[in-house]
C-alpha positions as CSV (number, residue, x, y, z in Angstrom):
1,M,0.0,0.0,0.0
2,K,2.9,2.4,0.8
3,W,4.3,1.9,-2.7
4,V,0.9,3.0,-4.2
5,I,1.0,6.2,-2.2
6,A,4.6,6.8,-3.2
7,V,3.8,6.3,-6.9
8,L,0.8,8.6,-6.6
9,A,2.8,11.3,-4.8
10,T,5.5,11.0,-7.4
11,M,3.0,11.4,-10.2
12,L,1.5,14.4,-8.4
13,L,4.9,16.1,-8.1
14,L,5.6,15.5,-11.8
15,L,2.3,17.0,-12.8
16,Q,2.9,20.0,-10.6
17,Y,6.3,20.4,-12.2
18,K,4.8,20.3,-15.6
19,L,2.1,22.8,-14.5
20,W,4.5,25.4,-13.1
21,V,7.7,25.0,-15.2
22,G,7.0,22.9,-18.3
23,D,5.8,23.9,-21.7
24,G,2.3,25.3,-21.7
25,G,2.5,25.9,-17.9
26,I,1.0,28.8,-16.0
27,P,3.8,31.3,-16.6
28,E,3.7,30.7,-20.3
29,V,-0.1,31.1,-20.4
30,L,0.1,34.4,-18.5
31,Q,2.8,35.7,-20.9
32,L,0.7,34.8,-23.9
33,Q,-2.3,36.5,-22.3
34,R,-0.2,39.7,-21.9
35,E,0.9,39.5,-25.5
36,V,-2.7,39.1,-26.7
37,S,-3.8,42.1,-24.7
38,A,-1.0,44.2,-26.2
39,I,-1.9,43.1,-29.7
40,E,-5.6,43.8,-29.1
41,A,-4.7,47.4,-27.9
42,E,-2.5,47.9,-31.0
43,K,-5.3,46.5,-33.2
44,L,-7.8,49.0,-31.7
45,Q,-5.4,51.9,-32.4
46,L,-5.0,50.8,-36.0
47,E,-8.7,50.4,-36.5
48,E,-9.3,54.0,-35.2
49,R,-6.6,55.2,-37.5
50,N,-8.2,53.3,-40.4
51,Q,-11.5,54.9,-39.6
52,A,-10.0,58.4,-39.6
53,L,-8.3,57.7,-42.9
54,H,-11.5,56.3,-44.4
55,A,-13.4,59.5,-43.3
56,E,-10.7,61.7,-44.8
57,V,-10.8,59.8,-48.1
58,S,-14.5,60.1,-48.2
59,D,-14.3,63.8,-47.6
60,L,-11.8,64.2,-50.4
61,K,-14.0,62.3,-52.8
62,K,-17.2,64.1,-51.9
63,G,-16.4,67.8,-51.6
64,L,-14.1,70.5,-52.6
65,D,-13.8,72.0,-49.1
66,A,-11.6,69.2,-47.9
67,I,-9.4,69.5,-51.0
68,E,-9.1,73.2,-50.6
69,E,-8.2,72.9,-47.0
70,R,-5.5,70.4,-47.7
71,A,-4.1,72.4,-50.6
72,R,-3.9,75.5,-48.3
73,S,-2.3,73.7,-45.4
74,E,0.1,71.3,-47.1
75,L,0.9,73.1,-50.4
76,G,0.5,76.7,-49.3
77,M,-1.9,77.5,-52.1
78,I,-4.1,80.6,-52.1
79,G,-7.3,81.6,-53.9
80,K,-7.6,83.8,-56.9
81,D,-8.6,87.0,-55.1
82,E,-6.3,86.5,-52.1
83,T,-3.0,88.0,-51.3
84,F,-0.2,86.0,-49.7
85,Y,1.9,87.6,-47.0
86,Q,5.0,85.9,-45.6
87,I,6.5,87.2,-42.4
88,I,10.2,86.3,-42.0
89,K,11.6,86.6,-38.5
90,S,15.1,88.1,-38.1
91,K,17.9,86.0,-36.7
92,D,17.6,87.9,-33.4
93,E,14.0,86.8,-32.9
94,K,13.2,83.2,-32.1
């Protein structure tokens, strides 16, 4: 009877070792859960960025206001009846 208890205790210790240290053990599962959480957060950010880009593309396709705004801000373009003034700071001013 003692040898049965010894075998069962040994099996229990081996299973505990596998659970805590071996492949697929608790530490590995926790690490994988952290990685999944980080990837989900990154995915959420990318989805929000994609939505913003989609809205911008939609605006550019539908109306001239978005195109005009982009031309003014990125290319420095002005309208027909407008005058452009550029103010240059001297080296002393910063």
